[in-house]
PyMOL Python script that loads the backbone (N, CA, C, O; Angstrom):
from pymol import cmd

cmd.read_pdbstr("""\
ATOM      1  N   MET A   1     -30.890  67.160 -24.773  1.00  0.00           N
ATOM      2  CA  MET A   1     -29.416  66.656 -24.257  1.00  0.00           C
ATOM      3  C   MET A   1     -29.742  65.481 -23.646  1.00  0.00           C
ATOM      4  O   MET A   1     -30.733  65.511 -22.916  1.00  0.00           O
ATOM      5  N   SER A   2     -29.283  64.685 -23.739  1.00  0.00           N
ATOM      6  CA  SER A   2     -29.149  63.073 -23.015  1.00  0.00           C
ATOM      7  C   SER A   2     -28.719  63.101 -21.417  1.00  0.00           C
ATOM      8  O   SER A   2     -27.976  63.896 -20.842  1.00  0.00           O
ATOM      9  N   VAL A   3     -29.273  62.227 -21.019  1.00  0.00           N
ATOM     10  CA  VAL A   3     -28.917  62.068 -19.366  1.00  0.00           C
ATOM     11  C   VAL A   3     -27.264  61.999 -19.169  1.00  0.00           C
ATOM     12  O   VAL A   3     -26.592  62.606 -18.334  1.00  0.00           O
ATOM     13  N   LEU A   4     -26.800  61.029 -20.244  1.00  0.00           N
ATOM     14  CA  LEU A   4     -25.201  60.819 -19.830  1.00  0.00           C
ATOM     15  C   LEU A   4     -24.418  62.116 -20.317  1.00  0.00           C
ATOM     16  O   LEU A   4     -23.375  62.403 -19.730  1.00  0.00           O
ATOM     17  N   GLY A   5     -24.817  62.817 -21.239  1.00  0.00           N
ATOM     18  CA  GLY A   5     -24.364  64.480 -21.385  1.00  0.00           C
ATOM     19  C   GLY A   5     -24.678  65.044 -20.353  1.00  0.00           C
ATOM     20  O   GLY A   5     -23.670  65.670 -20.024  1.00  0.00           O
ATOM     21  N   THR A   6     -25.447  65.214 -19.639  1.00  0.00           N
ATOM     22  CA  THR A   6     -25.442  65.804 -18.357  1.00  0.00           C
ATOM     23  C   THR A   6     -24.514  65.551 -17.290  1.00  0.00           C
ATOM     24  O   THR A   6     -23.719  66.307 -16.732  1.00  0.00           O
ATOM     25  N   VAL A   7     -24.837  64.051 -17.078  1.00  0.00           N
ATOM     26  CA  VAL A   7     -23.883  63.530 -15.992  1.00  0.00           C
ATOM     27  C   VAL A   7     -22.683  63.430 -15.927  1.00  0.00           C
ATOM     28  O   VAL A   7     -21.999  63.529 -14.908  1.00  0.00           O
ATOM     29  N   ALA A   8     -22.249  63.179 -17.254  1.00  0.00           N
ATOM     30  CA  ALA A   8     -20.521  63.028 -17.367  1.00  0.00           C
ATOM     31  C   ALA A   8     -19.727  63.950 -16.865  1.00  0.00           C
ATOM     32  O   ALA A   8     -18.932  63.682 -15.964  1.00  0.00           O
ATOM     33  N   PRO A   9     -19.831  64.952 -17.303  1.00  0.00           N
ATOM     34  CA  PRO A   9     -19.176  66.066 -16.841  1.00  0.00           C
ATOM     35  C   PRO A   9     -18.839  66.186 -15.180  1.00  0.00           C
ATOM     36  O   PRO A   9     -17.777  66.504 -14.645  1.00  0.00           O
ATOM     37  N   ILE A  10     -20.054  65.837 -14.601  1.00  0.00           N
ATOM     38  CA  ILE A  10     -19.864  65.854 -13.195  1.00  0.00           C
ATOM     39  C   ILE A  10     -19.072  64.653 -12.670  1.00  0.00           C
ATOM     40  O   ILE A  10     -18.399  64.744 -11.643  1.00  0.00           O
ATOM     41  N   PHE A  11     -19.146  63.698 -13.277  1.00  0.00           N
ATOM     42  CA  PHE A  11     -18.308  62.268 -12.898  1.00  0.00           C
ATOM     43  C   PHE A  11     -16.933  62.480 -13.294  1.00  0.00           C
ATOM     44  O   PHE A  11     -16.027  61.951 -12.648  1.00  0.00           O
ATOM     45  N   VAL A  12     -16.697  63.218 -14.311  1.00  0.00           N
ATOM     46  CA  VAL A  12     -15.370  63.495 -14.649  1.00  0.00           C
ATOM     47  C   VAL A  12     -14.537  64.385 -13.400  1.00  0.00           C
ATOM     48  O   VAL A  12     -13.495  63.996 -12.874  1.00  0.00           O
ATOM     49  N   ILE A  13     -15.265  65.680 -13.062  1.00  0.00           N
ATOM     50  CA  ILE A  13     -14.788  66.553 -12.036  1.00  0.00           C
ATOM     51  C   ILE A  13     -14.674  65.777 -10.818  1.00  0.00           C
ATOM     52  O   ILE A  13     -13.653  65.919 -10.145  1.00  0.00           O
ATOM     53  N   ILE A  14     -15.736  64.837 -10.375  1.00  0.00           N
ATOM     54  CA  ILE A  14     -15.609  64.058  -9.000  1.00  0.00           C
ATOM     55  C   ILE A  14     -14.333  62.941  -9.195  1.00  0.00           C
ATOM     56  O   ILE A  14     -13.629  62.682  -8.219  1.00  0.00           O
ATOM     57  N   ALA A  15     -14.116  62.386 -10.331  1.00  0.00           N
ATOM     58  CA  ALA A  15     -12.887  61.515 -10.514  1.00  0.00           C
ATOM     59  C   ALA A  15     -11.430  62.493 -10.586  1.00  0.00           C
ATOM     60  O   ALA A  15     -10.446  62.106  -9.955  1.00  0.00           O
ATOM     61  N   LEU A  16     -11.381  63.493 -11.216  1.00  0.00           N
ATOM     62  CA  LEU A  16     -10.391  64.460 -11.486  1.00  0.00           C
ATOM     63  C   LEU A  16      -9.960  64.989  -9.822  1.00  0.00           C
ATOM     64  O   LEU A  16      -8.798  64.900  -9.426  1.00  0.00           O
ATOM     65  N   GLY A  17     -10.922  65.459  -9.078  1.00  0.00           N
ATOM     66  CA  GLY A  17     -10.847  65.549  -7.590  1.00  0.00           C
ATOM     67  C   GLY A  17     -10.270  64.631  -7.050  1.00  0.00           C
ATOM     68  O   GLY A  17      -9.288  64.847  -6.340  1.00  0.00           O
ATOM     69  N   ALA A  18     -10.726  63.458  -7.254  1.00  0.00           N
ATOM     70  CA  ALA A  18     -10.102  61.995  -6.249  1.00  0.00           C
ATOM     71  C   ALA A  18      -8.810  61.888  -6.583  1.00  0.00           C
ATOM     72  O   ALA A  18      -8.013  61.617  -5.685  1.00  0.00           O
ATOM     73  N   VAL A  19      -8.297  62.094  -8.054  1.00  0.00           N
ATOM     74  CA  VAL A  19      -7.129  61.551  -8.556  1.00  0.00           C
ATOM     75  C   VAL A  19      -6.182  62.672  -7.671  1.00  0.00           C
ATOM     76  O   VAL A  19      -5.270  62.498  -6.862  1.00  0.00           O
ATOM     77  N   LEU A  20      -6.744  63.734  -8.136  1.00  0.00           N
ATOM     78  CA  LEU A  20      -5.787  64.834  -7.289  1.00  0.00           C
ATOM     79  C   LEU A  20      -5.438  64.872  -5.631  1.00  0.00           C
ATOM     80  O   LEU A  20      -4.364  65.205  -5.131  1.00  0.00           O
ATOM     81  N   TYR A  21      -6.472  64.500  -5.039  1.00  0.00           N
ATOM     82  CA  TYR A  21      -6.278  64.027  -3.798  1.00  0.00           C
ATOM     83  C   TYR A  21      -5.437  63.165  -3.107  1.00  0.00           C
ATOM     84  O   TYR A  21      -4.804  63.275  -2.057  1.00  0.00           O
ATOM     85  N   ARG A  22      -5.611  62.021  -4.173  1.00  0.00           N
ATOM     86  CA  ARG A  22      -4.578  60.805  -3.728  1.00  0.00           C
ATOM     87  C   ARG A  22      -3.430  60.847  -4.300  1.00  0.00           C
ATOM     88  O   ARG A  22      -2.663  59.953  -3.941  1.00  0.00           O
ATOM     89  N   THR A  23      -3.005  61.640  -5.135  1.00  0.00           N
ATOM     90  CA  THR A  23      -1.664  61.955  -5.581  1.00  0.00           C
ATOM     91  C   THR A  23      -0.949  62.771  -4.761  1.00  0.00           C
ATOM     92  O   THR A  23       0.262  62.983  -4.830  1.00  0.00           O
ATOM     93  N   ARG A  24      -2.140  63.465  -3.568  1.00  0.00           N
ATOM     94  CA  ARG A  24      -1.292  64.626  -2.949  1.00  0.00           C
ATOM     95  C   ARG A  24      -1.053  65.955  -3.405  1.00  0.00           C
ATOM     96  O   ARG A  24      -0.558  66.866  -2.741  1.00  0.00           O
ATOM     97  N   PHE A  25      -1.489  66.005  -4.735  1.00  0.00           N
ATOM     98  CA  PHE A  25      -1.351  67.421  -5.546  1.00  0.00           C
ATOM     99  C   PHE A  25      -2.125  68.469  -4.561  1.00  0.00           C
ATOM    100  O   PHE A  25      -1.656  69.602  -4.452  1.00  0.00           O
ATOM    101  N   VAL A  26      -3.235  68.127  -3.885  1.00  0.00           N
ATOM    102  CA  VAL A  26      -3.866  68.783  -3.034  1.00  0.00           C
ATOM    103  C   VAL A  26      -3.737  68.688  -1.553  1.00  0.00           C
ATOM    104  O   VAL A  26      -4.219  67.681  -1.035  1.00  0.00           O
ATOM    105  N   THR A  27      -3.220  69.489  -0.862  1.00  0.00           N
ATOM    106  CA  THR A  27      -3.305  69.124   0.656  1.00  0.00           C
ATOM    107  C   THR A  27      -4.467  68.985   1.156  1.00  0.00           C
ATOM    108  O   THR A  27      -5.521  69.185   0.553  1.00  0.00           O
ATOM    109  N   ASP A  28      -4.332  68.585   2.443  1.00  0.00           N
ATOM    110  CA  ASP A  28      -5.658  68.360   3.549  1.00  0.00           C
ATOM    111  C   ASP A  28      -6.385  69.765   3.872  1.00  0.00           C
ATOM    112  O   ASP A  28      -7.604  69.929   3.926  1.00  0.00           O
ATOM    113  N   ALA A  29      -5.335  70.799   4.088  1.00  0.00           N
ATOM    114  CA  ALA A  29      -5.816  72.204   4.094  1.00  0.00           C
ATOM    115  C   ALA A  29      -6.303  72.780   2.976  1.00  0.00           C
ATOM    116  O   ALA A  29      -7.036  73.754   3.153  1.00  0.00           O
ATOM    117  N   ALA A  30      -6.069  72.402   1.779  1.00  0.00           N
ATOM    118  CA  ALA A  30      -6.674  73.138   0.654  1.00  0.00           C
ATOM    119  C   ALA A  30      -7.915  72.431   0.521  1.00  0.00           C
ATOM    120  O   ALA A  30      -8.978  72.957   0.192  1.00  0.00           O
ATOM    121  N   HIS A  31      -7.726  71.132   0.807  1.00  0.00           N
ATOM    122  CA  HIS A  31      -8.915  70.270   0.282  1.00  0.00           C
ATOM    123  C   HIS A  31     -10.122  70.744   1.126  1.00  0.00           C
ATOM    124  O   HIS A  31     -11.210  70.957   0.592  1.00  0.00           O
ATOM    125  N   ALA A  32      -9.919  70.899   2.415  1.00  0.00           N
ATOM    126  CA  ALA A  32     -10.752  71.680   3.238  1.00  0.00           C
ATOM    127  C   ALA A  32     -11.470  73.326   2.975  1.00  0.00           C
ATOM    128  O   ALA A  32     -12.639  73.658   3.169  1.00  0.00           O
ATOM    129  N   GLY A  33     -10.430  74.090   2.520  1.00  0.00           N
ATOM    130  CA  GLY A  33     -10.763  75.142   2.318  1.00  0.00           C
ATOM    131  C   GLY A  33     -11.766  75.365   0.766  1.00  0.00           C
ATOM    132  O   GLY A  33     -12.625  76.232   0.602  1.00  0.00           O
ATOM    133  N   ILE A  34     -11.364  74.372  -0.172  1.00  0.00           N
ATOM    134  CA  ILE A  34     -11.941  73.990  -1.362  1.00  0.00           C
ATOM    135  C   ILE A  34     -13.233  73.717  -1.234  1.00  0.00           C
ATOM    136  O   ILE A  34     -14.007  74.180  -2.071  1.00  0.00           O
ATOM    137  N   ASP A  35     -13.728  72.896  -0.140  1.00  0.00           N
ATOM    138  CA  ASP A  35     -14.894  72.281   0.177  1.00  0.00           C
ATOM    139  C   ASP A  35     -15.613  73.190   0.898  1.00  0.00           C
ATOM    140  O   ASP A  35     -16.800  73.236   0.575  1.00  0.00           O
ATOM    141  N   ARG A  36     -15.214  74.054   1.923  1.00  0.00           N
ATOM    142  CA  ARG A  36     -16.015  75.530   2.318  1.00  0.00           C
ATOM    143  C   ARG A  36     -16.427  76.457   1.605  1.00  0.00           C
ATOM    144  O   ARG A  36     -17.448  77.116   1.803  1.00  0.00           O
ATOM    145  N   LEU A  37     -15.432  76.607   0.466  1.00  0.00           N
ATOM    146  CA  LEU A  37     -15.684  77.484  -0.519  1.00  0.00           C
ATOM    147  C   LEU A  37     -16.913  76.836  -1.388  1.00  0.00           C
ATOM    148  O   LEU A  37     -17.983  77.437  -1.489  1.00  0.00           O
ATOM    149  N   THR A  38     -16.674  75.512  -2.036  1.00  0.00           N
ATOM    150  CA  THR A  38     -17.734  75.290  -2.802  1.00  0.00           C
ATOM    151  C   THR A  38     -19.184  75.456  -1.788  1.00  0.00           C
ATOM    152  O   THR A  38     -20.095  76.237  -2.063  1.00  0.00           O
ATOM    153  N   TYR A  39     -19.170  74.756  -0.855  1.00  0.00           N
ATOM    154  CA  TYR A  39     -20.351  74.243  -0.093  1.00  0.00           C
ATOM    155  C   TYR A  39     -21.049  76.059   0.171  1.00  0.00           C
ATOM    156  O   TYR A  39     -22.175  76.391  -0.198  1.00  0.00           O
ATOM    157  N   TRP A  40     -20.241  76.820   0.741  1.00  0.00           N
ATOM    158  CA  TRP A  40     -20.927  78.067   1.314  1.00  0.00           C
ATOM    159  C   TRP A  40     -21.062  79.207   0.350  1.00  0.00           C
ATOM    160  O   TRP A  40     -21.586  80.240   0.768  1.00  0.00           O
ATOM    161  N   VAL A  41     -20.577  79.127  -1.112  1.00  0.00           N
ATOM    162  CA  VAL A  41     -20.288  80.188  -2.050  1.00  0.00           C
ATOM    163  C   VAL A  41     -20.866  79.821  -3.218  1.00  0.00           C
ATOM    164  O   VAL A  41     -21.745  80.469  -3.786  1.00  0.00           O
ATOM    165  N   GLY A  42     -20.323  78.637  -3.654  1.00  0.00           N
ATOM    166  CA  GLY A  42     -20.409  78.015  -5.122  1.00  0.00           C
ATOM    167  C   GLY A  42     -22.041  77.515  -5.309  1.00  0.00           C
ATOM    168  O   GLY A  42     -22.641  77.801  -6.346  1.00  0.00           O
ATOM    169  N   ILE A  43     -22.608  76.849  -4.363  1.00  0.00           N
ATOM    170  CA  ILE A  43     -23.688  76.172  -4.487  1.00  0.00           C
ATOM    171  C   ILE A  43     -24.764  77.277  -4.376  1.00  0.00           C
ATOM    172  O   ILE A  43     -25.553  77.436  -5.308  1.00  0.00           O
ATOM    173  N   PRO A  44     -24.830  78.146  -3.116  1.00  0.00           N
ATOM    174  CA  PRO A  44     -25.534  79.078  -3.341  1.00  0.00           C
ATOM    175  C   PRO A  44     -25.926  80.021  -4.481  1.00  0.00           C
ATOM    176  O   PRO A  44     -27.026  80.458  -4.821  1.00  0.00           O
ATOM    177  N   CYS A  45     -24.745  80.194  -4.946  1.00  0.00           N
ATOM    178  CA  CYS A  45     -24.563  81.152  -6.124  1.00  0.00           C
ATOM    179  C   CYS A  45     -25.390  80.367  -7.365  1.00  0.00           C
ATOM    180  O   CYS A  45     -26.177  80.931  -8.126  1.00  0.00           O
ATOM    181  N   LEU A  46     -25.072  79.094  -7.394  1.00  0.00           N
ATOM    182  CA  LEU A  46     -25.783  78.193  -8.790  1.00  0.00           C
ATOM    183  C   LEU A  46     -26.999  78.086  -8.463  1.00  0.00           C
ATOM    184  O   LEU A  46     -27.840  78.233  -9.350  1.00  0.00           O
ATOM    185  N   LEU A  47     -27.419  77.802  -7.098  1.00  0.00           N
ATOM    186  CA  LEU A  47     -28.937  77.807  -6.829  1.00  0.00           C
ATOM    187  C   LEU A  47     -29.507  79.116  -7.188  1.00  0.00           C
ATOM    188  O   LEU A  47     -30.376  79.059  -8.059  1.00  0.00           O
ATOM    189  N   PHE A  48     -29.207  80.354  -6.694  1.00  0.00           N
ATOM    190  CA  PHE A  48     -29.684  81.495  -7.125  1.00  0.00           C
ATOM    191  C   PHE A  48     -29.790  81.766  -8.788  1.00  0.00           C
ATOM    192  O   PHE A  48     -30.838  82.095  -9.342  1.00  0.00           O
ATOM    193  N   TYR A  49     -28.658  81.589  -9.391  1.00  0.00           N
ATOM    194  CA  TYR A  49     -28.458  81.869 -10.726  1.00  0.00           C
ATOM    195  C   TYR A  49     -29.608  80.672 -11.355  1.00  0.00           C
ATOM    196  O   TYR A  49     -30.529  81.030 -12.091  1.00  0.00           O
ATOM    197  N   GLU A  50     -29.463  79.641 -11.068  1.00  0.00           N
ATOM    198  CA  GLU A  50     -30.581  78.585 -11.798  1.00  0.00           C
ATOM    199  C   GLU A  50     -32.052  78.851 -11.599  1.00  0.00           C
ATOM    200  O   GLU A  50     -32.939  78.505 -12.379  1.00  0.00           O
ATOM    201  N   THR A  51     -32.236  79.614 -10.273  1.00  0.00           N
ATOM    202  CA  THR A  51     -33.693  80.010  -9.939  1.00  0.00           C
ATOM    203  C   THR A  51     -34.068  81.170 -10.901  1.00  0.00           C
ATOM    204  O   THR A  51     -35.072  81.267 -11.607  1.00  0.00           O
ATOM    205  N   ALA A  52     -33.121  81.947 -10.776  1.00  0.00           N
ATOM    206  CA  ALA A  52     -33.100  83.487 -11.593  1.00  0.00           C
ATOM    207  C   ALA A  52     -33.608  83.106 -12.980  1.00  0.00           C
ATOM    208  O   ALA A  52     -34.614  83.614 -13.474  1.00  0.00           O
ATOM    209  N   THR A  53     -32.732  82.032 -13.678  1.00  0.00           N
ATOM    210  CA  THR A  53     -32.782  81.928 -15.007  1.00  0.00           C
ATOM    211  C   THR A  53     -33.886  81.088 -15.662  1.00  0.00           C
ATOM    212  O   THR A  53     -34.186  81.022 -16.854  1.00  0.00           O
ATOM    213  N   THR A  54     -34.455  80.418 -14.532  1.00  0.00           N
ATOM    214  CA  THR A  54     -35.640  79.321 -15.136  1.00  0.00           C
ATOM    215  C   THR A  54     -36.847  80.009 -15.450  1.00  0.00           C
ATOM    216  O   THR A  54     -37.427  80.813 -14.719  1.00  0.00           O
ATOM    217  N   PRO A  55     -37.276  79.537 -16.897  1.00  0.00           N
ATOM    218  CA  PRO A  55     -38.511  80.117 -17.279  1.00  0.00           C
ATOM    219  C   PRO A  55     -39.569  79.385 -16.579  1.00  0.00           C
ATOM    220  O   PRO A  55     -39.486  78.201 -16.253  1.00  0.00           O
ATOM    221  N   ILE A  56     -40.753  80.299 -16.328  1.00  0.00           N
ATOM    222  CA  ILE A  56     -41.821  79.800 -15.293  1.00  0.00           C
ATOM    223  C   ILE A  56     -42.957  79.264 -16.475  1.00  0.00           C
ATOM    224  O   ILE A  56     -43.226  79.909 -17.488  1.00  0.00           O
ATOM    225  N   ASP A  57     -43.442  78.197 -16.181  1.00  0.00           N
ATOM    226  CA  ASP A  57     -44.164  77.464 -16.567  1.00  0.00           C
ATOM    227  C   ASP A  57     -45.489  77.330 -15.968  1.00  0.00           C
ATOM    228  O   ASP A  57     -45.692  76.135 -15.753  1.00  0.00           O
ATOM    229  N   LEU A  58     -46.532  78.095 -15.589  1.00  0.00           N
ATOM    230  CA  LEU A  58     -47.718  77.814 -14.782  1.00  0.00           C
ATOM    231  C   LEU A  58     -48.442  76.648 -14.952  1.00  0.00           C
ATOM    232  O   LEU A  58     -48.784  76.031 -13.943  1.00  0.00           O
ATOM    233  N   GLN A  59     -48.863  76.060 -16.530  1.00  0.00           N
ATOM    234  CA  GLN A  59     -49.378  75.194 -16.443  1.00  0.00           C
ATOM    235  C   GLN A  59     -49.322  73.707 -15.707  1.00  0.00           C
ATOM    236  O   GLN A  59     -50.269  73.137 -15.163  1.00  0.00           O
ATOM    237  N   PRO A  60     -48.008  73.249 -15.831  1.00  0.00           N
ATOM    238  CA  PRO A  60     -48.041  72.024 -14.741  1.00  0.00           C
ATOM    239  C   PRO A  60     -48.271  72.348 -13.579  1.00  0.00           C
ATOM    240  O   PRO A  60     -48.881  71.498 -12.930  1.00  0.00           O
ATOM    241  N   ALA A  61     -47.911  73.614 -12.875  1.00  0.00           N
ATOM    242  CA  ALA A  61     -48.368  73.815 -11.480  1.00  0.00           C
ATOM    243  C   ALA A  61     -49.773  74.187 -11.283  1.00  0.00           C
ATOM    244  O   ALA A  61     -50.220  74.291 -10.141  1.00  0.00           O
ATOM    245  N   LEU A  62     -50.554  74.408 -12.396  1.00  0.00           N
ATOM    246  CA  LEU A  62     -52.074  74.512 -12.179  1.00  0.00           C
ATOM    247  C   LEU A  62     -52.531  73.191 -12.111  1.00  0.00           C
ATOM    248  O   LEU A  62     -53.345  72.941 -11.222  1.00  0.00           O
ATOM    249  N   ARG A  63     -52.154  72.229 -12.917  1.00  0.00           N
ATOM    250  CA  ARG A  63     -52.605  71.055 -12.786  1.00  0.00           C
ATOM    251  C   ARG A  63     -52.311  70.306 -11.334  1.00  0.00           C
ATOM    252  O   ARG A  63     -53.210  69.790 -10.671  1.00  0.00           O
ATOM    253  N   VAL A  64     -51.502  70.317 -11.108  1.00  0.00           N
ATOM    254  CA  VAL A  64     -51.004  70.094  -9.654  1.00  0.00           C
ATOM    255  C   VAL A  64     -51.979  70.811  -8.522  1.00  0.00           C
ATOM    256  O   VAL A  64     -52.564  70.125  -7.685  1.00  0.00           O
ATOM    257  N   THR A  65     -52.069  71.881  -8.560  1.00  0.00           N
ATOM    258  CA  THR A  65     -53.055  72.794  -7.374  1.00  0.00           C
ATOM    259  C   THR A  65     -54.085  72.117  -7.985  1.00  0.00           C
ATOM    260  O   THR A  65     -54.146  71.158  -7.216  1.00  0.00           O
ATOM    261  N   ALA A  66     -54.811  71.946  -8.684  1.00  0.00           N
ATOM    262  CA  ALA A  66     -56.305  71.633  -9.107  1.00  0.00           C
ATOM    263  C   ALA A  66     -56.462  70.005  -8.767  1.00  0.00           C
ATOM    264  O   ALA A  66     -57.607  69.605  -8.554  1.00  0.00           O
ATOM    265  N   ALA A  67     -55.403  69.086  -8.709  1.00  0.00           N
ATOM    266  CA  ALA A  67     -55.456  67.891  -8.202  1.00  0.00           C
ATOM    267  C   ALA A  67     -55.559  67.701  -6.853  1.00  0.00           C
ATOM    268  O   ALA A  67     -56.394  66.925  -6.389  1.00  0.00           O
ATOM    269  N   VAL A  68     -54.563  68.521  -5.961  1.00  0.00           N
ATOM    270  CA  VAL A  68     -54.761  68.634  -4.652  1.00  0.00           C
ATOM    271  C   VAL A  68     -55.739  69.167  -4.023  1.00  0.00           C
ATOM    272  O   VAL A  68     -56.269  68.597  -3.068  1.00  0.00           O
ATOM    273  N   THR A  69     -56.139  70.393  -4.489  1.00  0.00           N
ATOM    274  CA  THR A  69     -57.696  70.959  -4.476  1.00  0.00           C
ATOM    275  C   THR A  69     -58.454  69.842  -4.380  1.00  0.00           C
ATOM    276  O   THR A  69     -58.905  69.474  -3.295  1.00  0.00           O
ATOM    277  N   LEU A  70     -58.637  69.282  -5.357  1.00  0.00           N
ATOM    278  CA  LEU A  70     -59.816  68.387  -5.635  1.00  0.00           C
ATOM    279  C   LEU A  70     -59.817  67.061  -4.590  1.00  0.00           C
ATOM    280  O   LEU A  70     -60.838  66.573  -4.107  1.00  0.00           O
ATOM    281  N   THR A  71     -58.640  66.660  -4.384  1.00  0.00           N
ATOM    282  CA  THR A  71     -58.230  65.568  -3.219  1.00  0.00           C
ATOM    283  C   THR A  71     -58.716  66.037  -1.862  1.00  0.00           C
ATOM    284  O   THR A  71     -59.427  65.287  -1.195  1.00  0.00           O
ATOM    285  N   VAL A  72     -58.377  67.221  -1.423  1.00  0.00           N
ATOM    286  CA  VAL A  72     -58.853  67.687  -0.208  1.00  0.00           C
ATOM    287  C   VAL A  72     -60.327  68.110  -0.049  1.00  0.00           C
ATOM    288  O   VAL A  72     -61.027  68.125   0.963  1.00  0.00           O
ATOM    289  N   LEU A  73     -60.525  68.349  -0.947  1.00  0.00           N
ATOM    290  CA  LEU A  73     -62.321  68.570  -0.918  1.00  0.00           C
ATOM    291  C   LEU A  73     -62.870  67.191  -1.003  1.00  0.00           C
ATOM    292  O   LEU A  73     -63.883  66.893  -0.370  1.00  0.00           O
ATOM    293  N   ALA A  74     -62.330  66.454  -1.656  1.00  0.00           N
ATOM    294  CA  ALA A  74     -63.387  64.863  -1.637  1.00  0.00           C
ATOM    295  C   ALA A  74     -62.656  64.365  -0.412  1.00  0.00           C
ATOM    296  O   ALA A  74     -63.418  63.642   0.230  1.00  0.00           O
ATOM    297  N   CYS A  75     -61.731  64.450   0.031  1.00  0.00           N
ATOM    298  CA  CYS A  75     -61.690  64.218   1.567  1.00  0.00           C
ATOM    299  C   CYS A  75     -62.431  64.640   2.917  1.00  0.00           C
ATOM    300  O   CYS A  75     -62.794  64.008   3.909  1.00  0.00           O
ATOM    301  N   ILE A  76     -62.486  65.691   2.613  1.00  0.00           N
ATOM    302  CA  ILE A  76     -63.398  66.479   3.168  1.00  0.00           C
ATOM    303  C   ILE A  76     -65.008  66.297   3.189  1.00  0.00           C
ATOM    304  O   ILE A  76     -65.753  66.503   4.147  1.00  0.00           O
ATOM    305  N   ALA A  77     -65.319  65.902   2.019  1.00  0.00           N
ATOM    306  CA  ALA A  77     -66.762  65.460   1.716  1.00  0.00           C
ATOM    307  C   ALA A  77     -66.897  64.145   2.335  1.00  0.00           C
ATOM    308  O   ALA A  77     -67.912  63.770   2.921  1.00  0.00           O
ATOM    309  N   ALA A  78     -65.786  63.432   2.175  1.00  0.00           N
ATOM    310  CA  ALA A  78     -65.901  61.877   2.913  1.00  0.00           C
ATOM    311  C   ALA A  78     -65.962  61.984   3.904  1.00  0.00           C
ATOM    312  O   ALA A  78     -67.044  61.640   4.379  1.00  0.00           O
ATOM    313  N   GLY A  79     -65.154  62.387   4.654  1.00  0.00           N
ATOM    314  CA  GLY A  79     -65.147  62.751   6.281  1.00  0.00           C
ATOM    315  C   GLY A  79     -66.377  63.217   6.842  1.00  0.00           C
ATOM    316  O   GLY A  79     -66.828  62.817   7.916  1.00  0.00           O
ATOM    317  N   TYR A  80     -66.969  64.161   6.019  1.00  0.00           N
ATOM    318  CA  TYR A  80     -68.300  64.829   6.499  1.00  0.00           C
ATOM    319  C   TYR A  80     -69.680  63.532   6.143  1.00  0.00           C
ATOM    320  O   TYR A  80     -70.629  63.377   6.912  1.00  0.00           O
ATOM    321  N   VAL A  81     -69.524  62.857   5.056  1.00  0.00           N
ATOM    322  CA  VAL A  81     -70.494  61.860   5.003  1.00  0.00           C
ATOM    323  C   VAL A  81     -70.199  60.458   5.986  1.00  0.00           C
ATOM    324  O   VAL A  81     -71.055  59.629   6.298  1.00  0.00           O
ATOM    325  N   ALA A  82     -68.647  60.439   6.402  1.00  0.00           N
ATOM    326  CA  ALA A  82     -68.557  59.212   7.526  1.00  0.00           C
ATOM    327  C   ALA A  82     -69.217  59.903   8.752  1.00  0.00           C
ATOM    328  O   ALA A  82     -70.017  59.180   9.345  1.00  0.00           O
ATOM    329  N   SER A  83     -69.061  61.045   9.209  1.00  0.00           N
ATOM    330  CA  SER A  83     -69.527  61.337  10.424  1.00  0.00           C
ATOM    331  C   SER A  83     -71.059  61.441  10.560  1.00  0.00           C
ATOM    332  O   SER A  83     -71.666  61.237  11.611  1.00  0.00           O
ATOM    333  N   LYS A  84     -71.597  61.768   9.426  1.00  0.00           N
ATOM    334  CA  LYS A  84     -73.034  61.546   9.300  1.00  0.00           C
ATOM    335  C   LYS A  84     -73.576  60.231   9.569  1.00  0.00           C
ATOM    336  O   LYS A  84     -74.489  60.126  10.388  1.00  0.00           O
ATOM    337  N   VAL A  85     -73.105  59.190   8.956  1.00  0.00           N
ATOM    338  CA  VAL A  85     -73.225  57.742   8.755  1.00  0.00           C
ATOM    339  C   VAL A  85     -72.893  57.100  10.479  1.00  0.00           C
ATOM    340  O   VAL A  85     -73.565  56.224  11.023  1.00  0.00           O
ATOM    341  N   MET A  86     -71.897  57.691  10.985  1.00  0.00           N
ATOM    342  CA  MET A  86     -71.629  56.963  12.210  1.00  0.00           C
ATOM    343  C   MET A  86     -72.620  57.564  13.314  1.00  0.00           C
ATOM    344  O   MET A  86     -72.605  57.122  14.463  1.00  0.00           O
TER     345      MET A  86
END
""", "prot")
cmd.dss("prot")
cmd.show_as("cartoon", "prot")
cmd.util.cbc("prot")
cmd.orient("prot")
């Protein structure tokens, strides 16, 4: 899927909401209620759904973990050597 195919529907929804709000189809009270519903219900539901349905691929995580571990060990060794030299 291309980036445009992913991002375009989001911009269409935002534009539709802006048009409906500017034409006063949606009142200020309804707009505030929709915002609260989206923020407190919709986004957490989407977050949990995406987290639950994401396939787990440990290969990239293992590479990052190995890189961080080696970097930390190299810094510890460098600090030890520097302390002995000074």
